[in-house]
C-alpha positions, 0 to 999 in steps of 0.5 A: 816951777808951777805957773803954767799949772797954777793958769790951769786951776792947780791949788796948793793941796794937790801941788803940795800931795805930789811934791811929798809923794812923787818925785822923777814924775811930772804933774798935769791936767787932762784937757783932752780925751780920745778913746784911751788917749790922753792929752796932758797939760804940764808945766813944761809942754803939752804930752799925750799919755795912756793909763800904766799897766799897774794902773789899768790892773787896779781900776775896779770901774770906769769911773776909775780912769782919767778923765778931762779936768783930772790932775795926774800924774805921769812920765816921760818914758815911752812905751811901745806906743811912743806916749807918756804913762798915767800912774796917778789920778788925784781926788776930784773936787766935783764930777759930772757923771752919768750912768753909762748906757745899757744895764751896766751900772758903771758910773761915766765921769762927763768931766771933773774938777770944775766950778760951774755947768752951762746946761745948755738948751735951745729954744726951738723945737728942741726945748724939752722941759723933762730932759732939762730936769735930768741935767738939772738932777746931774748938775746938782749931783755933781758938787758944781754949780749948775747954771741954765743957758737958753740958747737960740732965743732969736728963733722962738717967737714965744720965747714967754711961755719957755721962761714960764715953764722953765721958773717952774723947774730949775729951783734956785737957778740963774737962767740965761737966755742968749742969743748968737745973733743979737748977743743978748745974755752975753754980759749975764754969762761973762761974769761966770767966766773968771781966771782960774774957774772951770766951766763945763758945756754939757747939752744936747748936740746942736744946741749951740755949745760950741758955737758959744765957746767961740764966741767966749774964745773969740776965735772959730776954734770949734767947728760949728754947723749951721742948723737943718731947716726941717727941725731946727736942730744943729749938726753934731760937731764936738766929737771929744771933750776938751779944756781950752783957756779963755783969754782971760784965764777962764777955762772951758770944757765943750762935750759930745751931744748927750742922746741920753742922760741916765742918772746913777745914784743921784738921790740928792740931785733929784730932791735938789731939782724938786725942791718945790715938791718937796716944800710942799710934801711937808704939809701933806696929811700924812709923812708917808704921802705917796702923792696919789690918791691920799687926802690932804695931799698937798702935792695934788692940792697944788696941782689943781690950783696950777701952782706946779704941773701933773708933768713934774710930779710924773717926772719926780715919781719917774727920777726917784724910782730910777734912782732908787732901782739903780741904788737897790742894785748898787747895794746888792752888788757889793753884798754879793762880793 
């Protein structure tokens, strides 16, 4: 029996691997995480579980722990806390992650096994194109398809300026302009919510992720608060990651607002985010052009012509330096072992 798990996105590969390798255990998907305690949806019911002692012993990094969206093997043998235990995590088809805060080089898994990422940013005073470029970079690097959702467009009386700015940085991505007040953008958004697919919502606190999910759910399941009038920002409401099933069978994952987005080794994601600069660089006179003061630089020429902005080139250089620094640190760390 696996009907309930199929509705949660189970595929034949994972089911076969489970049947071939695990007996007297249960297959489930992580639907919520609470600081080391996980809510697991199985074919029979929903249980709370912790990582088994053996699994903790074998963990090599934070990314080895379960995340919302993971398919896992659990038992129902209660430990001293009364919870089940997670023994195995199946390989992830996609991973949305970032570097943990601080100087550590650990990867923090935000969500896994997703098909689409809704990158949410509001059109009010919280709009930040440089932050959006960071979101796009980790989105491209995840293995899922990023989609830009610009919320609260009814609060901006000069939305055309934002549209022009986003068009220059969201290369190759669909951009949906959404208002929960007027309903604008809902038809474009709903086409992604097909049965069996998983969508992750990411963005800063108060941009309207929970409001969007409530609209899709058709109920006020996710707590939301009004916007602070002094700065146009919503109050932080989501405190943990949670997977929910929409009436049409699509799964959505709400995530807490991100105060900072630190990249890890995501050079490919950065390159995908700045395809316009890479295409221009092919026309530079020198193949090793740094786009600084070199003669015949096509990128600098594009800036002079207003095709791209100096701020976008600066952002690209900053993100590349950041990922290359992390890559060198990771290489040095692996060689020292």
